[in-house]
ROPAKOL-904356 format. One record per atom (N, C-alpha, C): residue number from 1; atom name; residue in one letter; x, y, z. Coordinates in Angstrom, 2 decimals. Example, Ala and Ser with C-alpha at 12.3 -4.5 7.8 and 13.67 -1.06 7.14 Angstrom:
% ROPAKOL-904356
- resi,name,resn,px,py,pz
- 1,N,a,13.19,-5.69,7.80;
- 1,CA,a,12.30,-4.50,7.80;
- 1,C,a,13.20,-3.30,7.80;
- 2,N,s,12.85,-2.25,7.08;
- 2,CA,s,13.67,-1.06,7.14;
- 2,C,s,12.90,0.03,7.87;
//
This chain:
% ROPAKOL-904356
- resi,name,resn,px,py,pz
- 1,N,m,-43.87,-187.15,72.41;
- 1,CA,m,-43.77,-187.20,73.86;
- 1,C,m,-44.80,-188.18,74.42;
- 2,N,a,-44.40,-188.95,75.41;
- 2,CA,a,-45.28,-189.96,76.00;
- 2,C,a,-46.33,-189.31,76.89;
- 3,N,s,-47.54,-189.85,76.85;
- 3,CA,s,-48.59,-189.36,77.74;
- 3,C,s,-48.38,-189.95,79.12;
- 4,N,p,-49.00,-189.35,80.17;
- 4,CA,p,-48.80,-189.83,81.54;
- 4,C,p,-49.15,-191.31,81.73;
- 5,N,s,-50.02,-191.86,80.88;
- 5,CA,s,-50.40,-193.26,81.09;
- 5,C,s,-49.78,-194.20,80.07;
- 6,N,s,-48.91,-193.69,79.18;
- 6,CA,s,-48.32,-194.56,78.17;
- 6,C,s,-47.23,-195.44,78.76;
- 7,N,p,-46.97,-196.60,78.11;
- 7,CA,p,-45.95,-197.51,78.63;
- 7,C,p,-44.56,-196.91,78.68;
- 8,N,e,-44.29,-195.88,77.85;
- 8,CA,e,-42.97,-195.26,77.83;
- 8,C,e,-42.75,-194.27,78.97;
- 9,N,s,-43.81,-193.86,79.63;
- 9,CA,s,-43.70,-192.88,80.72;
- 9,C,s,-42.96,-193.49,81.89;
- 10,N,p,-42.13,-192.69,82.56;
- 10,CA,p,-41.51,-193.22,83.77;
- 10,C,p,-42.59,-193.46,84.82;
- 11,N,p,-42.40,-194.47,85.66;
- 11,CA,p,-43.42,-194.72,86.69;
- 11,C,p,-43.51,-193.56,87.66;
- 12,N,r,-44.71,-193.30,88.14;
- 12,CA,r,-44.84,-192.25,89.15;
- 12,C,r,-44.19,-192.74,90.43;
- 13,N,e,-43.64,-191.82,91.19;
- 13,CA,e,-42.98,-192.18,92.44;
- 13,C,e,-43.95,-192.05,93.61;
- 14,N,r,-43.85,-192.99,94.53;
- 14,CA,r,-44.70,-192.97,95.73;
- 14,C,r,-43.81,-193.16,96.95;
- 15,N,p,-43.43,-192.05,97.61;
- 15,CA,p,-42.67,-192.20,98.85;
- 15,C,p,-43.59,-192.75,99.95;
- 16,N,t,-43.07,-193.72,100.70;
- 16,CA,t,-43.86,-194.32,101.75;
- 16,C,t,-43.06,-194.39,103.05;
- 17,N,a,-43.79,-194.40,104.14;
- 17,CA,a,-43.23,-194.62,105.47;
- 17,C,a,-43.73,-195.96,105.94;
- 18,N,r,-42.84,-196.92,106.09;
- 18,CA,r,-43.17,-198.25,106.59;
- 18,C,r,-42.77,-198.30,108.06;
- 19,N,v,-43.45,-199.14,108.83;
- 19,CA,v,-43.23,-199.16,110.27;
- 19,C,v,-43.00,-200.58,110.76;
- 20,N,l,-41.88,-200.78,111.44;
- 20,CA,l,-41.59,-202.03,112.12;
- 20,C,l,-42.16,-201.87,113.52;
- 21,N,l,-43.47,-202.13,113.66;
- 21,CA,l,-44.19,-201.88,114.89;
- 21,C,l,-44.00,-203.05,115.85;
- 22,N,l,-43.32,-202.79,116.96;
- 22,CA,l,-42.96,-203.83,117.92;
- 22,C,l,-43.72,-203.66,119.22;
- 23,N,d,-44.13,-204.81,119.79;
- 23,CA,d,-44.80,-204.77,121.09;
- 23,C,d,-43.80,-205.14,122.19;
- 24,N,p,-44.20,-205.09,123.47;
- 24,CA,p,-43.26,-205.38,124.56;
- 24,C,p,-42.65,-206.78,124.52;
- 25,N,q,-43.30,-207.73,123.82;
- 25,CA,q,-42.76,-209.09,123.70;
- 25,C,q,-41.79,-209.22,122.53;
- 26,N,g,-41.53,-208.12,121.82;
- 26,CA,g,-40.62,-208.16,120.69;
- 26,C,g,-41.25,-208.72,119.43;
- 27,N,r,-42.58,-208.74,119.39;
- 27,CA,r,-43.27,-209.21,118.18;
- 27,C,r,-43.48,-208.02,117.24;
- 28,N,i,-43.55,-208.32,115.95;
- 28,CA,i,-43.79,-207.30,114.93;
- 28,C,i,-45.20,-207.48,114.36;
- 29,N,l,-45.89,-206.37,114.12;
- 29,CA,l,-47.23,-206.42,113.55;
- 29,C,l,-47.12,-206.38,112.03;
- 30,N,l,-47.73,-207.36,111.38;
- 30,CA,l,-47.76,-207.41,109.91;
- 30,C,l,-49.20,-207.47,109.43;
- 31,N,m,-49.38,-207.05,108.18;
- 31,CA,m,-50.68,-207.08,107.52;
- 31,C,m,-50.61,-208.10,106.38;
- 32,N,r,-51.72,-208.80,106.14;
- 32,CA,r,-51.77,-209.75,105.01;
- 32,C,r,-52.77,-209.22,103.99;
- 33,N,a,-52.30,-209.13,102.73;
- 33,CA,a,-53.15,-208.57,101.68;
- 33,C,a,-52.84,-209.22,100.34;
- 34,N,h,-53.65,-208.85,99.37;
- 34,CA,h,-53.45,-209.25,97.98;
- 34,C,h,-52.89,-208.03,97.23;
- 35,N,p,-52.10,-208.24,96.18;
- 35,CA,p,-51.57,-207.09,95.43;
- 35,C,p,-52.70,-206.31,94.75;
- 36,N,p,-52.61,-204.97,94.73;
- 36,CA,p,-53.64,-204.17,94.06;
- 36,C,p,-53.82,-204.54,92.60;
- 37,N,s,-52.73,-204.94,91.92;
- 37,CA,s,-52.81,-205.28,90.50;
- 37,C,s,-53.40,-206.66,90.26;
- 38,N,d,-53.55,-207.47,91.33;
- 38,CA,d,-54.09,-208.83,91.19;
- 38,C,d,-54.87,-209.21,92.46;
- 39,N,p,-56.04,-208.60,92.67;
- 39,CA,p,-56.80,-208.83,93.90;
- 39,C,p,-57.16,-210.28,94.18;
- 40,N,e,-57.15,-211.12,93.15;
- 40,CA,e,-57.46,-212.54,93.32;
- 40,C,e,-56.18,-213.37,93.47;
- 41,N,g,-55.03,-212.73,93.34;
- 41,CA,g,-53.75,-213.43,93.42;
- 41,C,g,-53.40,-213.83,94.84;
- 42,N,p,-52.26,-214.50,94.99;
- 42,CA,p,-51.85,-214.95,96.32;
- 42,C,p,-51.57,-213.78,97.26;
- 43,N,s,-51.91,-213.97,98.51;
- 43,CA,s,-51.68,-212.91,99.50;
- 43,C,s,-50.25,-212.99,100.02;
- 44,N,f,-49.84,-211.94,100.70;
- 44,CA,f,-48.51,-211.84,101.28;
- 44,C,f,-48.59,-210.98,102.53;
- 45,N,w,-47.57,-211.05,103.37;
- 45,CA,w,-47.50,-210.26,104.60;
- 45,C,w,-46.54,-209.10,104.40;
- 46,N,f,-46.82,-207.97,105.05;
- 46,CA,f,-45.97,-206.79,104.93;
- 46,C,f,-46.14,-205.91,106.16;
- 47,N,t,-45.25,-204.95,106.29;
- 47,CA,t,-45.27,-204.07,107.46;
- 47,C,t,-46.35,-203.00,107.33;
- 48,N,v,-46.74,-202.47,108.46;
- 48,CA,v,-47.68,-201.36,108.54;
- 48,C,v,-47.04,-200.15,107.84;
- 49,N,g,-47.85,-199.31,107.24;
- 49,CA,g,-47.32,-198.09,106.64;
- 49,C,g,-48.00,-197.76,105.34;
- 50,N,g,-47.63,-196.62,104.77;
- 50,CA,g,-48.23,-196.20,103.52;
- 50,C,g,-47.65,-194.90,103.02;
- 51,N,g,-48.36,-194.31,102.09;
- 51,CA,g,-47.88,-193.12,101.39;
- 51,C,g,-47.74,-191.90,102.27;
- 52,N,v,-46.77,-191.07,101.89;
- 52,CA,v,-46.53,-189.79,102.56;
- 52,C,v,-47.43,-188.74,101.92;
- 53,N,e,-48.20,-188.03,102.74;
- 53,CA,e,-49.10,-186.99,102.25;
- 53,C,e,-48.31,-185.71,101.94;
- 54,N,p,-48.80,-184.87,101.03;
- 54,CA,p,-48.11,-183.60,100.73;
- 54,C,p,-47.91,-182.77,102.01;
- 55,N,g,-46.70,-182.26,102.19;
- 55,CA,g,-46.37,-181.43,103.34;
- 55,C,g,-46.06,-182.21,104.61;
- 56,N,e,-46.12,-183.52,104.55;
- 56,CA,e,-45.90,-184.37,105.71;
- 56,C,e,-44.47,-184.91,105.69;
- 57,N,s,-43.84,-184.97,106.86;
- 57,CA,s,-42.51,-185.57,106.94;
- 57,C,s,-42.66,-187.09,106.95;
- 58,N,l,-41.56,-187.79,106.69;
- 58,CA,l,-41.58,-189.25,106.74;
- 58,C,l,-42.01,-189.74,108.13;
- 59,N,r,-41.46,-189.12,109.17;
- 59,CA,r,-41.79,-189.51,110.55;
- 59,C,r,-43.27,-189.26,110.86;
- 60,N,e,-43.79,-188.12,110.41;
- 60,CA,e,-45.22,-187.82,110.62;
- 60,C,e,-46.09,-188.84,109.89;
- 61,N,a,-45.68,-189.22,108.68;
- 61,CA,a,-46.43,-190.22,107.92;
- 61,C,a,-46.42,-191.56,108.65;
- 62,N,a,-45.27,-191.94,109.19;
- 62,CA,a,-45.18,-193.21,109.92;
- 62,C,a,-46.15,-193.21,111.11;
- 63,N,a,-46.17,-192.12,111.87;
- 63,CA,a,-47.06,-192.03,113.04;
- 63,C,a,-48.52,-192.08,112.61;
- 64,N,r,-48.87,-191.34,111.57;
- 64,CA,r,-50.26,-191.33,111.08;
- 64,C,r,-50.68,-192.71,110.60;
- 65,N,e,-49.81,-193.37,109.85;
- 65,CA,e,-50.15,-194.69,109.31;
- 65,C,e,-50.39,-195.71,110.42;
- 66,N,v,-49.62,-195.65,111.49;
- 66,CA,v,-49.83,-196.58,112.60;
- 66,C,v,-51.24,-196.41,113.16;
- 67,N,v,-51.64,-195.17,113.39;
- 67,CA,v,-52.98,-194.92,113.94;
- 67,C,v,-54.06,-195.37,112.96;
- 68,N,e,-53.91,-194.97,111.67;
- 68,CA,e,-54.93,-195.32,110.68;
- 68,C,e,-55.06,-196.83,110.47;
- 69,N,e,-53.94,-197.52,110.42;
- 69,CA,e,-53.99,-198.94,110.05;
- 69,C,e,-54.17,-199.89,111.23;
- 70,N,t,-53.91,-199.41,112.45;
- 70,CA,t,-53.99,-200.30,113.61;
- 70,C,t,-54.93,-199.82,114.69;
- 71,N,g,-55.18,-198.52,114.75;
- 71,CA,g,-55.98,-197.95,115.83;
- 71,C,g,-55.15,-197.71,117.09;
- 72,N,l,-53.90,-198.10,117.09;
- 72,CA,l,-53.04,-197.91,118.26;
- 72,C,l,-52.54,-196.46,118.28;
- 73,N,i,-52.71,-195.79,119.42;
- 73,CA,i,-52.36,-194.37,119.50;
- 73,C,i,-51.13,-194.10,120.37;
- 74,N,d,-50.51,-195.16,120.88;
- 74,CA,d,-49.38,-194.95,121.79;
- 74,C,d,-48.01,-195.21,121.16;
- 75,N,a,-47.96,-195.44,119.86;
- 75,CA,a,-46.69,-195.81,119.22;
- 75,C,a,-45.67,-194.68,119.31;
- 76,N,e,-44.48,-195.06,119.72;
- 76,CA,e,-43.34,-194.14,119.75;
- 76,C,e,-42.48,-194.46,118.54;
- 77,N,i,-42.37,-193.49,117.64;
- 77,CA,i,-41.61,-193.69,116.41;
- 77,C,i,-40.13,-193.50,116.72;
- 78,N,g,-39.34,-194.51,116.38;
- 78,CA,g,-37.91,-194.50,116.61;
- 78,C,g,-37.14,-194.16,115.34;
- 79,N,p,-35.95,-194.73,115.21;
- 79,CA,p,-35.09,-194.37,114.08;
- 79,C,p,-35.55,-194.96,112.75;
- 80,N,r,-35.12,-194.29,111.68;
- 80,CA,r,-35.31,-194.81,110.32;
- 80,C,r,-34.14,-195.76,110.07;
- 81,N,v,-34.44,-197.03,109.80;
- 81,CA,v,-33.38,-198.04,109.76;
- 81,C,v,-33.10,-198.63,108.39;
- 82,N,w,-34.07,-198.64,107.48;
- 82,CA,w,-33.89,-199.25,106.17;
- 82,C,w,-34.47,-198.37,105.07;
- 83,N,y,-33.97,-198.62,103.85;
- 83,CA,y,-34.45,-197.92,102.65;
- 83,C,y,-34.62,-198.96,101.56;
- 84,N,s,-35.68,-198.83,100.77;
- 84,CA,s,-35.98,-199.80,99.73;
- 84,C,s,-36.65,-199.12,98.54;
- 85,N,e,-36.40,-199.65,97.34;
- 85,CA,e,-37.08,-199.19,96.13;
- 85,C,e,-37.59,-200.40,95.37;
- 86,N,a,-38.76,-200.27,94.78;
- 86,CA,a,-39.32,-201.36,93.97;
- 86,C,a,-40.33,-200.78,92.99;
- 87,N,i,-40.52,-201.48,91.90;
- 87,CA,i,-41.59,-201.13,90.96;
- 87,C,i,-42.77,-202.06,91.23;
- 88,N,l,-43.90,-201.47,91.53;
- 88,CA,l,-45.14,-202.22,91.73;
- 88,C,l,-46.17,-201.70,90.73;
- 89,N,h,-47.31,-202.37,90.68;
- 89,CA,h,-48.38,-201.94,89.79;
- 89,C,h,-49.64,-201.67,90.60;
- 90,N,d,-50.30,-200.56,90.25;
- 90,CA,d,-51.50,-200.17,90.98;
- 90,C,d,-52.71,-200.94,90.46;
- 91,N,e,-53.90,-200.56,90.92;
- 91,CA,e,-55.12,-201.27,90.52;
- 91,C,e,-55.39,-201.23,89.02;
- 92,N,e,-54.90,-200.16,88.36;
- 92,CA,e,-55.06,-200.05,86.91;
- 92,C,e,-53.87,-200.66,86.17;
- 93,N,k,-53.01,-201.36,86.92;
- 93,CA,k,-51.83,-202.05,86.39;
- 93,C,k,-50.78,-201.08,85.84;
- 94,N,r,-50.81,-199.83,86.31;
- 94,CA,r,-49.79,-198.85,85.93;
- 94,C,r,-48.58,-199.03,86.85;
- 95,N,p,-47.36,-198.91,86.31;
- 95,CA,p,-46.17,-199.05,87.15;
- 95,C,p,-46.03,-197.87,88.10;
- 96,N,m,-45.53,-198.16,89.28;
- 96,CA,m,-45.32,-197.16,90.31;
- 96,C,m,-44.00,-197.47,91.00;
- 97,N,k,-43.15,-196.46,91.15;
- 97,CA,k,-41.89,-196.64,91.86;
- 97,C,k,-42.14,-196.38,93.34;
- 98,N,l,-42.10,-197.45,94.12;
- 98,CA,l,-42.31,-197.37,95.56;
- 98,C,l,-40.98,-197.07,96.23;
- 99,N,i,-40.93,-195.99,96.97;
- 99,CA,i,-39.72,-195.59,97.71;
- 99,C,i,-40.06,-195.72,99.19;
- 100,N,e,-39.51,-196.76,99.83;
- 100,CA,e,-39.90,-197.09,101.19;
- 100,C,e,-38.82,-196.70,102.20;
- 101,N,h,-39.28,-196.04,103.26;
- 101,CA,h,-38.43,-195.67,104.39;
- 101,C,h,-38.99,-196.41,105.61;
- 102,N,f,-38.18,-197.26,106.22;
- 102,CA,f,-38.64,-198.10,107.33;
- 102,C,f,-38.22,-197.51,108.67;
- 103,N,f,-39.20,-197.30,109.54;
- 103,CA,f,-38.97,-196.80,110.89;
- 103,C,f,-39.25,-197.90,111.91;
- 104,N,v,-38.52,-197.88,113.00;
- 104,CA,v,-38.83,-198.74,114.14;
- 104,C,v,-39.82,-197.97,115.01;
- 105,N,a,-40.80,-198.64,115.55;
- 105,CA,a,-41.75,-198.01,116.47;
- 105,C,a,-42.13,-199.01,117.55;
- 106,N,y,-42.45,-198.48,118.71;
- 106,CA,y,-42.78,-199.30,119.87;
- 106,C,y,-44.17,-198.95,120.37;
- 107,N,t,-44.93,-199.98,120.72;
- 107,CA,t,-46.27,-199.81,121.27;
- 107,C,t,-46.47,-200.78,122.42;
- 108,N,k,-47.39,-200.43,123.31;
- 108,CA,k,-47.75,-201.35,124.39;
- 108,C,k,-48.71,-202.43,123.88;
- 109,N,g,-49.21,-202.25,122.66;
- 109,CA,g,-50.15,-203.22,122.10;
- 109,C,g,-51.57,-202.81,122.39;
- 110,N,g,-52.45,-203.78,122.43;
- 110,CA,g,-53.86,-203.50,122.67;
- 110,C,g,-54.70,-203.96,121.50;
- 111,N,g,-55.98,-203.64,121.57;
- 111,CA,g,-56.90,-204.03,120.51;
- 111,C,g,-56.61,-203.30,119.22;
- 112,N,l,-56.70,-204.01,118.11;
- 112,CA,l,-56.44,-203.42,116.80;
- 112,C,l,-57.77,-203.02,116.15;
- 113,N,s,-57.73,-201.97,115.34;
- 113,CA,s,-58.93,-201.45,114.70;
- 113,C,s,-58.69,-201.21,113.22;
- 114,N,r,-59.73,-201.42,112.43;
- 114,CA,r,-59.69,-201.16,110.98;
- 114,C,r,-60.44,-199.87,110.63;
- 115,N,r,-60.84,-199.11,111.63;
- 115,CA,r,-61.66,-197.91,111.38;
- 115,C,r,-60.98,-196.89,110.48;
- 116,N,g,-59.65,-196.77,110.53;
- 116,CA,g,-58.94,-195.78,109.73;
- 116,C,g,-58.56,-196.24,108.35;
- 117,N,w,-58.99,-197.44,107.98;
- 117,CA,w,-58.60,-197.99,106.68;
- 117,C,w,-59.31,-197.28,105.53;
- 118,N,q,-58.60,-197.17,104.41;
- 118,CA,q,-59.19,-196.66,103.19;
- 118,C,q,-59.94,-197.80,102.50;
- 119,N,a,-60.77,-197.44,101.52;
- 119,CA,a,-61.59,-198.44,100.82;
- 119,C,a,-60.73,-199.55,100.22;
- 120,N,m,-59.60,-199.18,99.61;
- 120,CA,m,-58.74,-200.19,99.00;
- 120,C,m,-58.21,-201.16,100.05;
- 121,N,e,-57.88,-200.66,101.23;
- 121,CA,e,-57.38,-201.55,102.30;
- 121,C,e,-58.48,-202.52,102.73;
- 122,N,h,-59.70,-202.05,102.83;
- 122,CA,h,-60.81,-202.95,103.18;
- 122,C,h,-61.00,-204.04,102.12;
- 123,N,r,-60.75,-203.70,100.85;
- 123,CA,r,-60.89,-204.69,99.77;
- 123,C,r,-59.75,-205.70,99.74;
- 124,N,l,-58.53,-205.25,100.02;
- 124,CA,l,-57.36,-206.09,99.79;
- 124,C,l,-56.73,-206.71,101.04;
- 125,N,v,-56.87,-206.05,102.21;
- 125,CA,v,-56.21,-206.54,103.42;
- 125,C,v,-57.12,-207.53,104.13;
- 126,N,e,-56.56,-208.70,104.43;
- 126,CA,e,-57.34,-209.76,105.07;
- 126,C,e,-57.18,-209.79,106.58;
- 127,N,e,-55.99,-209.49,107.07;
- 127,CA,e,-55.81,-209.56,108.52;
- 127,C,e,-54.55,-208.84,108.98;
- 128,N,l,-54.53,-208.58,110.28;
- 128,CA,l,-53.36,-208.07,110.99;
- 128,C,l,-52.94,-209.15,111.98;
- 129,N,r,-51.64,-209.32,112.15;
- 129,CA,r,-51.18,-210.36,113.08;
- 129,C,r,-49.82,-210.01,113.65;
- 130,N,w,-49.64,-210.31,114.93;
- 130,CA,w,-48.35,-210.15,115.59;
- 130,C,w,-47.51,-211.40,115.32;
- 131,N,w,-46.25,-211.22,114.96;
- 131,CA,w,-45.33,-212.32,114.64;
- 131,C,w,-44.11,-212.26,115.55;
- 132,N,t,-43.68,-213.43,116.02;
- 132,CA,t,-42.40,-213.52,116.73;
- 132,C,t,-41.30,-213.69,115.68;
- 133,N,l,-40.07,-213.45,116.10;
- 133,CA,l,-38.95,-213.65,115.20;
- 133,C,l,-38.88,-215.12,114.76;
- 134,N,q,-39.15,-216.03,115.68;
- 134,CA,q,-39.11,-217.44,115.33;
- 134,C,q,-40.17,-217.79,114.28;
- 135,N,q,-41.38,-217.26,114.45;
- 135,CA,q,-42.43,-217.52,113.46;
- 135,C,q,-42.03,-217.00,112.09;
- 136,N,l,-41.44,-215.80,112.05;
- 136,CA,l,-40.99,-215.23,110.78;
- 136,C,l,-39.90,-216.09,110.16;
- 137,N,s,-38.99,-216.58,110.98;
- 137,CA,s,-37.87,-217.39,110.49;
- 137,C,s,-38.35,-218.70,109.89;
- 138,N,l,-39.45,-219.24,110.39;
- 138,CA,l,-39.92,-220.55,109.96;
- 138,C,l,-40.99,-220.51,108.86;
- 139,N,t,-41.60,-219.37,108.64;
- 139,CA,t,-42.71,-219.32,107.69;
- 139,C,t,-42.25,-219.52,106.26;
- 140,N,e,-43.13,-220.13,105.48;
- 140,CA,e,-42.86,-220.30,104.05;
- 140,C,e,-43.74,-219.39,103.21;
- 141,N,v,-44.58,-218.58,103.86;
- 141,CA,v,-45.40,-217.63,103.11;
- 141,C,v,-44.56,-216.42,102.75;
- 142,N,k,-44.99,-215.69,101.73;
- 142,CA,k,-44.25,-214.51,101.26;
- 142,C,k,-44.41,-213.38,102.27;
- 143,N,v,-43.26,-212.80,102.67;
- 143,CA,v,-43.24,-211.68,103.62;
- 143,C,v,-42.35,-210.59,103.02;
- 144,N,y,-42.82,-209.36,103.09;
- 144,CA,y,-42.04,-208.21,102.63;
- 144,C,y,-41.74,-207.29,103.80;
- 145,N,p,-40.54,-206.72,103.86;
- 145,CA,p,-39.48,-206.87,102.86;
- 145,C,p,-38.87,-208.26,102.92;
- 146,N,e,-38.28,-208.65,101.79;
- 146,CA,e,-37.60,-209.94,101.73;
- 146,C,e,-36.52,-209.97,102.81;
- 147,N,g,-36.39,-211.12,103.47;
- 147,CA,g,-35.37,-211.26,104.51;
- 147,C,g,-35.72,-210.57,105.81;
- 148,N,l,-37.00,-210.29,106.04;
- 148,CA,l,-37.41,-209.55,107.23;
- 148,C,l,-36.89,-210.19,108.51;
- 149,N,a,-37.00,-211.50,108.65;
- 149,CA,a,-36.57,-212.16,109.89;
- 149,C,a,-35.08,-211.90,110.14;
- 150,N,e,-34.27,-212.05,109.12;
- 150,CA,e,-32.83,-211.82,109.27;
- 150,C,e,-32.52,-210.35,109.59;
- 151,N,l,-33.20,-209.45,108.90;
- 151,CA,l,-32.99,-208.02,109.13;
- 151,C,l,-33.44,-207.60,110.53;
- 152,N,l,-34.49,-208.23,111.03;
- 152,CA,l,-35.08,-207.85,112.31;
- 152,C,l,-34.18,-208.16,113.50;
- 153,N,v,-33.24,-209.09,113.35;
- 153,CA,v,-32.35,-209.47,114.46;
- 153,C,v,-31.64,-208.24,115.03;
- 154,N,d,-31.05,-207.41,114.17;
- 154,CA,d,-30.35,-206.21,114.65;
- 154,C,d,-31.33,-205.24,115.32;
- 155,N,v,-32.50,-205.07,114.73;
- 155,CA,v,-33.50,-204.14,115.28;
- 155,C,v,-33.92,-204.58,116.67;
- 156,N,l,-34.23,-205.86,116.83;
- 156,CA,l,-34.66,-206.35,118.14;
- 156,C,l,-33.55,-206.25,119.19;
- 157,N,a,-32.29,-206.29,118.74;
- 157,CA,a,-31.16,-206.15,119.66;
- 157,C,a,-30.83,-204.68,119.92;
- 158,N,g,-31.57,-203.76,119.28;
- 158,CA,g,-31.32,-202.33,119.48;
- 158,C,g,-30.11,-201.82,118.73;
- 159,N,r,-29.67,-202.55,117.70;
- 159,CA,r,-28.52,-202.13,116.89;
- 159,C,r,-29.02,-201.44,115.63;
- 160,N,f,-28.68,-200.16,115.50;
- 160,CA,f,-29.11,-199.37,114.35;
- 160,C,f,-27.89,-198.71,113.70;
- 161,N,a,-27.84,-198.76,112.38;
- 161,CA,a,-26.76,-198.10,111.64;
- 161,C,a,-26.96,-196.58,111.72;
- 162,N,p,-25.87,-195.82,111.56;
- 162,CA,p,-26.01,-194.35,111.60;
- 162,C,p,-26.89,-193.81,110.47;
- 163,N,e,-26.91,-194.51,109.33;
- 163,CA,e,-27.75,-194.14,108.19;
- 163,C,e,-28.59,-195.37,107.84;
- 164,N,p,-29.77,-195.18,107.25;
- 164,CA,p,-30.59,-196.34,106.89;
- 164,C,p,-29.85,-197.30,105.96;
- 165,N,l,-30.00,-198.60,106.20;
- 165,CA,l,-29.40,-199.62,105.35;
- 165,C,l,-30.25,-199.79,104.10;
- 166,N,v,-29.62,-199.87,102.94;
- 166,CA,v,-30.34,-200.12,101.70;
- 166,C,v,-30.60,-201.62,101.61;
- 167,N,i,-31.87,-202.01,101.61;
- 167,CA,i,-32.21,-203.43,101.61;
- 167,C,i,-32.77,-203.91,100.28;
- 168,N,r,-33.13,-202.96,99.40;
- 168,CA,r,-33.62,-203.33,98.07;
- 168,C,r,-33.39,-202.16,97.13;
- 169,N,t,-32.96,-202.48,95.91;
- 169,CA,t,-32.84,-201.48,94.85;
- 169,C,t,-33.81,-201.87,93.74;
- 170,N,l,-33.87,-201.08,92.68;
- 170,CA,l,-34.76,-201.42,91.58;
- 170,C,l,-34.35,-202.72,90.90;
- 171,N,q,-33.13,-203.17,91.13;
- 171,CA,q,-32.67,-204.44,90.58;
- 171,C,q,-33.10,-205.63,91.43;
- 172,N,g,-33.60,-205.39,92.64;
- 172,CA,g,-34.06,-206.47,93.49;
- 172,C,g,-33.50,-206.37,94.90;
- 173,N,p,-33.77,-207.37,95.74;
- 173,CA,p,-33.28,-207.36,97.12;
- 173,C,p,-31.75,-207.36,97.16;
- 174,N,v,-31.20,-206.73,98.17;
- 174,CA,v,-29.76,-206.72,98.37;
- 174,C,v,-29.39,-208.00,99.11;
- 175,N,f,-28.52,-208.82,98.50;
- 175,CA,f,-28.03,-210.04,99.14;
- 175,C,f,-26.53,-210.08,99.00;
- 176,N,p,-25.78,-210.41,100.01;
- 176,CA,p,-26.32,-210.73,101.32;
- 176,C,p,-26.95,-209.50,101.96;
- 177,N,l,-27.90,-209.74,102.85;
- 177,CA,l,-28.59,-208.64,103.52;
- 177,C,l,-27.59,-207.83,104.32;
- 178,N,p,-27.74,-206.51,104.35;
- 178,CA,p,-26.82,-205.68,105.12;
- 178,C,p,-26.99,-205.91,106.62;
- 179,N,k,-25.92,-205.77,107.33;
- 179,CA,k,-25.90,-205.91,108.79;
- 179,C,k,-25.40,-204.61,109.39;
- 180,N,v,-25.80,-204.35,110.62;
- 180,CA,v,-25.28,-203.21,111.34;
- 180,C,v,-23.87,-203.56,111.78;
- 181,N,e,-22.92,-202.73,111.41;
- 181,CA,e,-21.54,-202.98,111.80;
- 181,C,e,-21.32,-202.45,113.21;
- 182,N,i,-20.74,-203.29,114.04;
- 182,CA,i,-20.49,-202.92,115.42;
- 182,C,i,-19.00,-202.61,115.57;
- 183,N,s,-18.71,-201.39,115.99;
- 183,CA,s,-17.30,-201.04,116.20;
- 183,C,s,-16.95,-201.27,117.66;
- 184,N,l,-15.80,-201.87,117.86;
- 184,CA,l,-15.35,-202.20,119.22;
- 184,C,l,-14.37,-201.16,119.73;
//
């Protein structure tokens, strides 16, 4: 039988609540960091959010993560719009199955704070920044989830599917990216 840290062990699962945090101008807040498995490697941008604590709902985790990672206390958590799975590696280079649930949230904005960050976030996260859809569409830097600019069009238009759209499986990103179907 494989030990918990052996290569044959299935990766541990980490359910997460990710947040598409939007301000009144329709900008999304993203964080720039280095991967935990390669702190000196190239940085990338990603949405606010993190792990779900024991006994916590996905929605509660999303609300908590917004406060911890941004200092903003006025976010209104909206619908869960996307679902994603990926294998990542932690600081010890152990595989981890990341199960991401993406929520839309709205804030009036304001000053951002790093006070709620964990030690690892202070080590790996370089900055927080508000992005317009146009900036996302034009950037050549790595942004997660893949295809964020294209996916965000429906969200900014207030179009949400009845169930979260699957945007990534363990085999990789879903292409073509799913769209919200509009019934006439």
